[in-house]
C-alpha positions as CSV (number, residue, x, y, z in Angstrom):
1,M,114.6,222.2,-48.0
2,K,114.1,218.5,-48.7
3,R,113.1,218.0,-45.1
4,L,110.5,220.8,-45.4
5,M,109.0,219.2,-48.5
6,I,108.9,215.8,-46.9
7,V,107.0,217.3,-43.9
8,M,104.5,219.1,-46.2
9,F,103.9,216.0,-48.2
10,G,103.2,214.0,-45.0
11,L,100.7,216.6,-43.8
12,I,98.8,216.5,-47.1
13,M,98.6,212.8,-47.1
14,S,97.3,212.8,-43.5
15,V,94.5,215.3,-44.4
16,L,93.5,213.2,-47.4
17,M,93.4,210.0,-45.4
18,A,91.3,211.7,-42.7
19,V,88.8,213.0,-45.3
20,S,88.6,209.7,-47.0
21,A,88.0,208.0,-43.7
22,S,85.2,210.4,-42.7
23,A,83.4,210.0,-46.1
24,A,84.0,206.3,-46.8
25,L,81.5,204.6,-49.1
26,L,79.3,201.8,-47.8
27,D,79.3,198.6,-49.8
28,L,75.9,198.0,-51.5
29,D,76.1,194.4,-50.4
30,D,75.7,195.6,-46.9
31,T,72.0,196.5,-47.5
32,K,69.0,194.4,-46.7
33,T,66.2,194.4,-49.3
34,T,62.5,193.6,-48.9
35,V,59.8,193.8,-51.6
36,K,56.0,194.1,-51.2
37,V,53.2,194.1,-53.7
38,D,50.1,195.9,-52.5
39,G,51.2,195.3,-48.9
40,E,52.0,191.6,-49.4
41,L,55.6,190.5,-48.8
42,L,57.2,188.7,-51.7
43,E,59.6,185.7,-51.0
44,E,62.4,184.8,-53.3
45,G,62.3,181.4,-54.8
46,A,58.6,180.9,-54.0
47,T,55.5,181.4,-56.1
48,N,53.6,184.4,-54.7
49,A,49.9,184.1,-55.6
50,I,48.5,187.6,-55.3
51,T,44.7,187.4,-55.8
52,Q,44.2,191.2,-56.2
53,L,46.4,191.4,-59.2
54,E,44.0,191.9,-62.1
55,R,44.8,192.4,-65.7
56,G,44.4,196.0,-66.9
57,E,45.0,197.5,-63.5
58,E,48.0,199.2,-61.8
59,F,49.6,198.0,-58.6
60,D,52.3,199.4,-56.3
61,L,55.6,197.6,-55.6
62,N,57.4,198.8,-52.5
63,V,61.2,198.3,-52.2
64,K,62.7,198.8,-48.8
65,L,66.6,199.2,-48.5
66,Q,68.2,199.0,-45.1
67,A,72.0,199.9,-44.8
68,S,73.0,197.4,-42.1
69,N,76.8,197.9,-42.0
70,P,77.5,197.7,-38.2
71,V,80.9,199.3,-38.4
72,G,80.0,202.1,-40.8
73,A,81.1,205.6,-39.7
74,E,78.6,208.3,-39.2
75,G,79.2,209.9,-42.6
76,D,79.3,206.6,-44.6
77,V,77.0,206.6,-47.6
78,V,76.1,204.7,-50.7
79,E,75.8,207.2,-53.5
80,D,73.5,207.3,-56.5
81,V,71.5,204.2,-55.8
82,E,69.1,203.3,-58.6
83,I,66.2,200.9,-58.5
84,N,64.8,199.4,-61.7
85,V,61.8,196.9,-61.7
86,F,60.4,195.0,-64.6
87,I,58.2,191.9,-65.2
88,T,59.3,189.2,-67.5
89,G,57.2,186.4,-69.1
90,F,54.8,188.6,-70.9
91,E,54.4,187.6,-74.6
92,H,54.0,191.2,-75.9
93,S,56.8,192.8,-73.8
94,S,58.6,194.1,-76.9
95,S,55.7,196.5,-77.6
96,E,54.2,196.9,-74.2
97,K,56.8,196.9,-71.5
98,I,56.0,196.4,-67.8
99,S,58.6,198.4,-65.9
100,D,59.3,201.4,-63.7
101,S,62.3,203.0,-62.0
102,V,63.2,205.7,-59.4
103,R,65.6,208.6,-59.6
104,P,69.1,208.1,-58.1
105,F,69.3,208.7,-54.3
106,N,71.9,208.3,-51.5
107,L,71.6,205.7,-48.8
108,G,73.4,206.5,-45.5
109,A,74.7,204.2,-42.8
110,N,72.0,202.6,-40.7
111,E,69.3,204.3,-42.8
112,N,66.0,202.8,-44.1
113,V,64.7,204.0,-47.4
114,V,61.3,202.9,-49.0
115,K,60.7,203.5,-52.7
116,T,57.3,202.9,-54.4
117,L,57.2,201.9,-58.0
118,T,54.0,201.5,-60.1
119,L,53.4,198.7,-62.6
120,K,50.5,197.8,-64.7
121,L,49.5,194.3,-66.0
122,P,48.3,194.7,-69.6
123,D,44.8,193.5,-70.6
124,R,46.5,191.0,-72.8
125,A,48.4,189.4,-70.0
126,D,47.5,185.7,-69.7
127,E,46.6,183.9,-66.6
128,G,49.7,182.3,-65.1
129,K,53.2,182.9,-63.6
130,Y,55.4,185.9,-64.2
131,Q,58.7,187.0,-62.7
132,V,59.3,190.4,-61.0
133,R,63.0,191.4,-61.3
134,V,64.3,194.1,-59.0
135,I,67.7,195.5,-59.8
136,I,69.5,197.7,-57.3
137,S,72.7,199.4,-58.4
138,D,75.1,202.3,-57.9
139,K,78.2,203.6,-59.6
140,N,80.7,201.7,-57.5
141,N,79.4,198.2,-56.8
142,E,78.0,195.2,-58.6
143,P,74.2,195.4,-58.9
144,I,72.0,193.4,-56.7
145,V,69.3,191.4,-58.5
146,K,66.2,190.0,-56.7
147,N,63.8,187.7,-58.5
148,Y,60.3,187.0,-57.3
149,N,57.7,184.7,-58.9
150,I,54.1,186.0,-59.0
151,K,50.9,184.3,-60.2
152,V,48.2,186.2,-61.8
153,E,44.7,184.8,-60.9
154,P,41.8,186.3,-62.9
155,A,38.8,187.6,-61.0
156,D,35.5,185.7,-61.2
157,T,33.9,188.5,-63.1
158,N,35.8,191.3,-64.8
159,V,34.8,193.2,-67.9
160,V,36.9,196.2,-69.0
161,I,36.4,199.0,-71.5
162,K,39.2,198.5,-74.1
163,S,38.4,201.7,-76.0
164,F,35.9,204.6,-76.0
165,E,35.9,206.6,-79.1
166,L,34.0,209.7,-80.2
167,S,33.4,211.1,-83.7
168,P,34.1,214.0,-84.0
169,E,36.9,213.2,-81.6
170,S,37.2,216.4,-79.5
171,E,35.0,219.2,-80.8
172,V,31.4,219.4,-82.2
173,Q,29.1,222.3,-83.1
174,A,25.9,222.5,-81.1
175,G,23.1,221.0,-83.1
176,R,25.2,218.3,-84.7
177,P,25.4,214.6,-83.6
178,V,28.2,212.8,-81.9
179,I,28.8,209.1,-82.8
180,S,30.5,206.9,-80.2
181,N,32.0,203.4,-80.2
182,V,32.7,201.3,-77.1
183,R,34.8,198.2,-77.2
184,V,34.7,195.8,-74.2
185,K,36.7,192.7,-73.1
186,N,35.8,189.9,-70.7
187,L,38.9,189.3,-68.4
188,G,37.0,187.2,-65.9
189,D,37.2,183.4,-65.7
190,S,33.6,182.8,-67.0
191,D,31.3,184.0,-69.8
192,E,29.1,187.1,-69.2
193,D,25.5,187.4,-70.3
194,D,23.5,190.5,-71.0
195,V,26.3,193.0,-70.7
196,Q,24.7,196.5,-70.8
197,V,26.6,199.4,-72.5
198,K,25.4,203.0,-72.7
199,V,26.9,206.4,-73.5
200,S,25.7,209.8,-72.1
201,I,26.7,213.4,-71.4
202,P,25.2,213.8,-67.9
203,E,25.7,217.6,-67.6
204,L,23.5,218.1,-70.7
205,G,21.0,215.4,-69.9
206,V,21.9,213.7,-73.2
207,S,21.8,209.9,-73.6
208,S,22.4,207.8,-76.7
209,F,19.5,207.6,-79.2
210,G,17.7,204.3,-78.6
211,G,19.1,203.9,-75.1
212,S,21.5,201.1,-74.0
213,I,22.9,198.3,-76.2
214,F,23.0,194.8,-74.7
215,I,25.6,192.2,-75.6
216,D,23.8,188.9,-75.3
217,E,27.0,186.9,-74.5
218,L,30.6,187.9,-74.0
219,E,32.9,184.9,-73.8
220,E,35.8,184.6,-71.5
221,D,38.9,186.5,-72.7
222,K,37.0,187.8,-75.8
223,S,36.4,191.3,-77.0
224,T,33.6,192.9,-78.9
225,T,32.3,196.4,-80.0
226,A,28.9,197.3,-78.8
227,G,27.6,198.9,-82.0
228,E,27.3,202.7,-82.5
229,F,25.8,205.2,-80.1
230,F,24.2,208.5,-81.4
231,L,24.2,211.5,-79.1
232,H,22.2,214.6,-80.2
233,I,23.6,217.9,-79.0
234,N,20.9,220.5,-78.9
235,K,21.7,223.5,-81.2
236,C,21.2,225.9,-78.3
237,T,23.6,224.2,-75.9
238,R,25.9,226.6,-74.1
239,P,29.4,226.4,-75.6
240,G,31.9,224.7,-73.2
241,I,33.7,221.5,-72.3
242,Y,31.6,218.6,-71.3
243,E,32.3,215.0,-70.2
244,A,31.0,212.1,-72.2
245,V,30.7,208.8,-70.1
246,A,30.6,205.2,-71.3
247,Q,29.2,202.8,-68.7
248,V,29.3,199.1,-68.8
249,T,27.1,197.0,-66.4
250,F,27.6,193.2,-66.0
251,D,27.4,190.4,-63.5
252,D,23.6,190.6,-63.4
253,G,23.8,194.4,-62.8
254,D,26.1,194.1,-59.7
255,E,29.3,195.4,-61.4
256,T,29.8,198.6,-63.3
257,V,32.9,200.2,-65.0
258,T,33.1,203.6,-66.7
259,A,35.3,205.5,-69.0
260,T,35.2,209.2,-69.8
261,K,36.2,211.6,-72.5
262,E,36.0,215.4,-72.9
263,I,34.1,216.9,-75.8
264,T,34.1,220.6,-76.6
265,V,30.8,222.0,-77.8
266,T,31.0,225.2,-79.9
267,K,28.2,227.7,-80.6
268,G,25.3,226.5,-82.8
269,N,22.5,228.2,-84.7
270,C,20.0,229.0,-82.0
271,D,16.9,231.2,-81.4
272,V,14.9,229.9,-84.4
273,V,11.3,231.3,-84.7
274,T,8.7,229.2,-86.4
275,A,6.8,230.9,-89.2
276,E,3.5,229.4,-88.2
277,S,3.1,230.2,-84.6
278,G,5.9,232.6,-83.8
279,Q,7.4,230.2,-81.2
280,V,10.9,230.9,-80.1
281,V,13.0,227.8,-79.2
282,T,16.0,228.5,-77.0
283,G,17.8,225.4,-75.9
284,Q,15.2,223.4,-74.0
285,I,12.9,226.4,-73.5
286,T,10.0,227.2,-75.9
287,I,8.5,230.7,-75.7
288,T,5.1,231.2,-77.5
289,P,3.8,234.8,-77.7
290,S,0.3,235.9,-78.7
291,P,0.3,236.0,-82.5
292,E,-2.7,238.2,-82.9
293,T,-3.0,242.0,-83.0
294,Q,-5.2,243.3,-80.2
295,T,-7.5,246.2,-80.4
296,I,-7.1,248.7,-77.5
297,V,-9.6,251.5,-77.0
298,A,-7.8,254.7,-75.9
299,G,-8.8,255.6,-72.3
300,S,-10.7,252.3,-71.8
301,S,-9.8,249.0,-70.1
302,A,-6.6,247.1,-70.8
303,V,-6.4,244.1,-73.1
304,S,-4.2,241.0,-72.4
305,Y,-1.4,239.3,-74.4
306,P,-0.7,235.7,-73.3
307,I,2.9,234.5,-73.4
308,T,3.5,230.7,-72.8
309,I,6.9,229.4,-71.5
310,T,7.6,225.6,-71.8
311,N,10.5,224.0,-70.0
312,S,11.5,220.8,-71.7
313,G,14.7,220.4,-69.7
314,T,15.5,218.4,-66.6
315,S,15.7,221.2,-64.0
316,T,13.6,224.1,-62.8
317,K,14.2,227.4,-64.7
318,A,13.5,231.0,-63.7
319,F,12.6,233.9,-66.0
320,T,12.1,237.6,-65.9
321,L,9.7,239.5,-68.2
322,S,10.0,243.2,-68.8
323,V,8.1,245.6,-71.1
324,D,9.7,248.6,-72.9
325,S,8.2,251.8,-71.8
326,A,6.0,253.7,-74.2
327,D,4.4,257.2,-74.0
328,W,1.1,256.0,-75.5
329,A,0.3,253.2,-73.0
330,N,0.7,251.6,-69.6
331,F,1.8,248.0,-69.1
332,R,1.8,245.4,-66.4
333,V,2.6,241.7,-66.2
334,S,0.3,239.2,-64.3
335,P,0.5,237.3,-62.1
336,S,4.2,238.4,-61.8
337,N,7.1,239.4,-64.0
338,L,9.1,236.7,-62.2
339,V,8.2,233.3,-63.5
340,T,9.5,229.9,-62.3
341,V,8.8,226.9,-64.6
342,K,9.5,223.4,-63.3
343,A,11.1,220.7,-65.5
344,G,8.6,219.4,-68.1
345,Q,5.9,222.0,-67.2
346,T,4.4,225.1,-68.9
347,Q,3.5,228.5,-67.4
348,T,1.4,231.3,-69.0
349,V,1.8,234.9,-68.1
350,F,-0.2,237.8,-69.3
351,V,1.0,241.3,-70.4
352,F,-1.8,243.8,-70.0
353,A,-1.7,247.0,-72.2
354,S,-4.0,250.0,-71.8
355,A,-3.8,253.0,-74.2
356,N,-3.8,256.5,-72.6
357,A,-6.8,258.7,-73.2
358,G,-6.3,261.0,-76.2
359,T,-4.0,258.5,-77.9
360,S,-4.5,258.8,-81.7
361,A,-5.9,255.8,-83.5
362,G,-3.4,253.6,-85.4
363,D,-1.1,250.6,-85.2
364,R,1.4,250.4,-82.3
365,V,4.2,248.0,-81.5
366,F,5.8,247.3,-78.1
367,T,8.6,244.9,-77.0
368,V,8.6,242.3,-74.2
369,S,12.0,240.9,-73.2
370,V,12.3,237.4,-71.7
371,K,15.5,236.8,-69.7
372,N,16.9,233.8,-67.9
373,S,18.1,233.7,-64.3
374,A,21.6,234.9,-65.3
375,G,20.1,238.0,-66.9
376,D,20.8,236.9,-70.5
377,V,18.1,237.9,-73.0
378,L,16.5,234.8,-74.5
379,K,14.2,236.7,-76.8
380,N,12.7,240.1,-77.5
381,L,9.0,239.7,-78.5
382,A,7.4,242.3,-80.7
383,L,3.7,242.6,-79.9
384,K,1.2,244.6,-82.0
385,A,-1.8,246.8,-80.9
386,D,-4.5,248.5,-82.9
387,V,-5.4,251.6,-81.0
388,A,-9.0,252.9,-81.4
389,S,-9.9,256.5,-80.4
390,S,-12.6,257.1,-77.7
391,G,-14.8,259.0,-80.1
392,R,-14.9,256.0,-82.4
393,A,-15.8,254.0,-79.4
394,G,-18.9,256.3,-78.6
395,V,-20.4,255.9,-82.1
396,G,-20.0,252.2,-81.7
397,D,-21.7,252.2,-78.4
398,L,-24.8,254.1,-79.7
399,S,-25.1,251.9,-82.7
400,S,-25.0,248.9,-80.4
401,L,-27.7,250.4,-78.2
402,R,-30.0,251.2,-81.3
403,N,-29.6,247.6,-82.5
404,A,-30.5,246.2,-79.1
405,L,-33.6,248.5,-78.8
406,T,-34.8,247.5,-82.3
407,A,-34.4,243.8,-81.5
408,G,-36.3,244.3,-78.3
409,L,-39.2,246.1,-80.1
410,I,-39.5,243.4,-82.7
411,F,-39.6,240.8,-79.9
412,V,-42.5,242.7,-78.1
413,V,-44.5,243.0,-81.3
414,A,-44.1,239.3,-82.0
415,I,-45.4,238.5,-78.5
416,L,-48.5,240.7,-78.9
417,V,-49.3,239.2,-82.2
418,V,-49.2,235.7,-80.7
419,I,-51.4,236.7,-77.8
420,G,-54.0,238.3,-80.2
421,L,-54.2,235.1,-82.3
422,L,-54.7,233.0,-79.3
423,L,-57.6,235.2,-78.0
424,A,-59.3,235.2,-81.4
425,F,-59.0,231.5,-81.7
426,R,-60.6,230.9,-78.3
427,R,-63.5,233.3,-79.1
428,V,-64.3,231.6,-82.4
429,K,-64.2,228.2,-80.7
430,G,-66.6,229.4,-77.9
431,G,-69.3,230.6,-80.5
432,D,-69.4,227.2,-82.2
433,E,-70.1,225.4,-79.0
434,G,-73.2,227.7,-78.3
435,E,-74.9,227.0,-81.6
436,S,-74.7,223.2,-81.1
437,Q,-76.7,223.1,-77.8
438,T,-80.2,221.1,-77.9
439,Y,-83.0,221.8,-75.5
440,Y,-85.7,219.3,-74.5
């Protein structure tokens, strides 16, 4: 029995040793490490001047690990490798850390692994030297620490947008203003003159009231706020999410940086008709109907109602006009019920109405609908007509004829009187000349 137990114990130990041998762990010290910043290889113990490292911008740091154990078995592995990177030497690191890390991973024998970490130099980082520390560790070995010195060299010209604020911050009702503040900083190595700052909502064609604001002089490493920008949102703006853009231009207009923020526009009080002219203002479209009541003679020719459409926007708009059917009249739109109005232009269309013969006299109302290209009704216009019967029209025609004949008769009599006076005057003058003759 004892002999059997000894044999079993020996077999178990053999299996455990075989498994252990086939899954042996590599030593972390047997790895080779290389580090690159934006493609440039860093050397330990030297100062690495990387000119493309600019304050306020992110950069990539690539760490390459190569398991170089020449005697490692096929299944050898370094388990749960971690990489942590951070930069030291920054004055405000307690509140604004510069660091990144990657999730644990396994590194097999003769295997190369490249991990990319992303770091950002704060705007407040001073020009000078900093140290990049790369810590590689696992759960079984002592960590490997690599130290690299880097030098931050500021660009010749570099202005950044420190903050871009909107008030209200995220939502505004159409028709109400938005106030914006833009704060900029000069991170370059020289002063900047005539820095131009402007704010707009391009999709709405809205720019700040008064245009751009110019900063006469922005000293090196200094910040300033470029006043307040007022953006007027038209009260008929379509509800939705729009992008506000702050743009800063510097270096004699050669360099531009931008920042964006989303603003939600809610429905405003639209379609306001002015009492004086009956104009309908819908967004950037003004519709002016004929304000007068037209007299239409039943069974006679049609009368016209002009409708003017003005496009104050920045793009061409298309409209459709339609007239509600009525049993007392016929309608048509000229030159066409399809109207295209270019940006900044005005088009006039005419609605012709003719009353059917036998239509009784009295006031009538018909409706003209104006729709946009999407089929949405911009406005229903109520136009008025005073229908006159054909009998009433005949009496009027006779009266007009009688008046015309009377005026003609008076004119003829006046001519005859003038002619008679001329003849009598000439006859009297001829008699006087005969009596004054003297014969010798």
